[in-house]
Phi, psi and omega in degrees: 000135183287146179269008180295151176283326179242161176212168175253134176225139182256148181226137176275161177303130182087359184278139178277129177279309171204168186246146171304134175095338172297151175279123183268142174225001185221147173249161183229139168244123180286120172273316186218142170102201184205132182240130174264128178256131183221157180232140180285121184266321180210184180296340183236005187233132174245144178252124171289124181274322183172175177241141176244126175244183177314124180088002181253148182256144171216158183077015183294348177305327184290337177279340186273320175196160176276128180179179178294143177286131180279352181219171174249138180242132182224136176290125180274337181207170175309126187222142176245130184234148167269128187252124181250117180270125183302314182299319181288326175292322177299311175305317175296326178292329179298333184270350182273176175302131178308325178299317179294319179298318179290325179295312178301313179298324175297312180296319180299316179296315180293321181294317179303317183293320182291319181294322178293319175293326174301314183293319178297314175302318184294319178294318180297315182292326178292318176304310181299317177300316183296317184293317174299320179296319182296313183299317178300313181293324177296314181298314183295326182288324181283345184252094175294139185286339177289337178267355178281140180261136185292156179289139177297151177299146175295144177288143179266142178283145177296145184281142175242163183283340178259140174287142180291341185282349179277343179281147171291149179295142178255146179281138176285160177295141181298148175262159185256341182250180180299144180284169180302321180297320176303315182294325178291317180299326181299332178284339182278344184281000000 
């Protein structure tokens, strides 16, 4: 086995690069092609998390810590990837300045925690989106269009003999609370 940190590996269209739940020890940098990253949502449903194309990295969880992969990666077309092995990277870090190795370990730990929280947030947002769509479909199905009455036409103001543009503008009464603009700005903070 080569002692190089990286190697190049090719995948055919439809070939699985890695599966969700497998213990990961490698990350991949796409040189050519396209890889779909997906997560199992239920026994019959997969959620596409993203796509990785040339210059993009996937499977980086494996460089941060050894554990089960959170996603499945499948080549969407013939693909070539640079493969980075965690064990070889760890060996290489041992020969580097101890500060660099310690910094890598701190960054890896923090990034793994952020990735795990991001995955949880992503699943929550997906669930909320699906729930909102289901509620909208349910409400639309319960409201038959034939029983809805059309909205009454707007009332017209009585016409006057003088055009309103000839009157001088009147100052509105001062308000005691915040203006509408202030209220809108409060939501931006």
